[in-house]
N, C-alpha and C positions, 0 to 999 in steps of 0.2 A: 727153175723151180716149178713144180707142178701147180696146176690151178687149185687143187685141194689144199696144198701147203700154203699158197698165197691166201686162200680163204681163211685158214686157221690164223695166220699171222695178222691178218687184217682185223681180227677181233680184239687185238691188244694195242695198248699204248706202251711204248718202250722208254725206259730210263736207263742210261748207261752211267755207271759209277766207276771212276778211275782213281786208283791209288797213286798219289804223287809223292809218296814218302821217299826219304833219302835212299833207301835200298833199291828203289826202282831204277837207279842209275847203274846197278850191277850188270855186268856184261856176260850173260850166260844163256842167251836165247839165239842160238844159231848165228853167232858172230855179231849180234846186236845187243844193245842194252834192253832191259825189260821195258823201259819207257818207250823206246823206239818201236819195239814189237807190239806193244799194246796200242800205240797210236795207229799203226798200220791195220791191226785187226778192227779197231773201233771205226776207222774210216770206211773200211770195206763193208762192215755191218750197217753203218749209217746209209751208205749208198744202196745196199740191198733193200733196206727198209723204205727208202725214199720212193721206191716203185710202188709201195703198198700204202704207206702212211704219209700223206702229203704235208701234214702240219709239223713234220720234224720230230725229233726225239727230245726227251729231257736229258740233261747231262749234269753230273756232279763230279768235280775234280777236287780231291781233298788231300791235305797233309796237315801237320801240326801247326802250320802258320795260317792256313786259310781253308775254308770249305766253300768252294765257288759253285754256284748253281745257275744253270742256263735252261731256257725252254725254247721250243721251236727250232732246234738245232739241225742244220743240214751239214753235209760233208765239209763245206767251206768254213762254216762257223766252227765246226769241230777242230779243223786245222788251226784256226786262229786261237781257239781256247788252249790248245796244246802249246802253241808257240809262245803264249804269254805265261806259261807255267814251266818250272823246272823242278825236278825231284829234290826234295829236302825235308828235313824234320821227321816227325813221327806219323802214326797211323790212327787218327781218330775215327774209326769205323762207325761207332754209334752215332756220332754227329752227322756223318755222311749219309748213313741210312735214313736218319731223321729228315734230312733235306730231300732225299730221293722220295720219301713217302709224301712230302708236301707237293711234289710234282705229280704224284700219282693221283688218281681219282678225278682228273680234270675233265673226263668225259664219261659216257656210259660204258665205255670199253673196259675190258679187264686190263690189269696192269702187269707188266713184266719188267723186273729190275735185274739187270745183269751187272755184276760187280767184278771188276778186274783188280786183283790184289795179289801181293807177293809175300806177305808176312802176317804175323800175328798182330792183332790190333792193340792199341794202348790199353783198352779196358775190355777184356773178353766178356765179362758178365754184362756190362752195359750194352754191348752190341747184341748179345743174345736176347736181352730184355726187350730191345727195340723190335726185334723180329717176332718174339712171342706176343708182344702187345698188338702188333699188326695182324698176326694170325688170329688172335682172339677177337679182333674187331670184325673179321670177315664173316659174311653171310654164307659164302660157298667156298669150297676147297680151291677152285680155280680163279677166284677173283683177283688174287695176287700170287705171283711166283717170283722167287728171288733165286737167281742162278749165280753162284760164285765160280769164277774161273781163275785158277791159280796161274800167276805169271812167274816164271822161273822155277827153281827146284829146291826151295827151302823146305826141309822135312818137317819142321815145326808148323809151318803154314799148312802143309798137307794134312797133318794130324788135326789141326784146329778146324779146318774146313770139313773134314770127315765128321768131326764131332757135331758141327752145326747141322750137317746133312742127316746124320743117323741118330744122334742122342740129344736132341733139343727137347727137354722135358717141360711140360706145362703149356704146350701150344695146342690149341683146338684143332688146327690143321697143320699138316706137314707141308710147308710152303717153300722149303729150301732144297735146292739141288746143288751139288758141288762137283767140280771137275778139276783134275790136275791138268797141267799143261799138256801132258802126253795124251790123256783122254780127250781133251778138247781138240788136239791136232788130228785125231782120228776122223773127225768130221770134215767133210769137203768144204763147208762154209760155216760161218758163225750162225747163219739162219738155220742150217741143219742142226746145229748144236742146240739152238733155242727150241726148235720143234721137238727134239728128243726130251728136253726138260719139260715141255708142256705135256707131252704124252706120258712122261714118267709120273 
């Protein structure tokens, strides 16, 4: 990573939000389940960030049974959090985003929330409202960015995330970026993917 990229990433606090709904056990990511694939990606991302942000990341793992929130997470803690969770139940995205926003704003840095999800949430309108409310509280366009990365190949999820990215009405700032799994894989690292979202 170049020093200028490191400089850009050092301006942000990062929160990783991971969908642990039942469909994440689907086996359609290069011979692995969506759950296994997202754990690998999240761990690599956390290791990359550890070189820049020594106080760790925020982490939210969610499904219809629980929304678990952690702060100061390093790669080892992330592995433990994944090990204590298995995919089940539904996708309460609005509640997960609400928890992520509680972890945001802990310092003077800007905030970047990256959400790994594979399907349409339980309540699309509620999730959109959480994002709009956050955007409308912001003072500047780049104070908060939310990047959705689709895991797996659910066409309905692709359509929903596109909608959040392109058609979110009533938000003061466009704070959402969304990538399909294919688009995300075009980047060499998750850090590169994040940099593209920041630039975008």
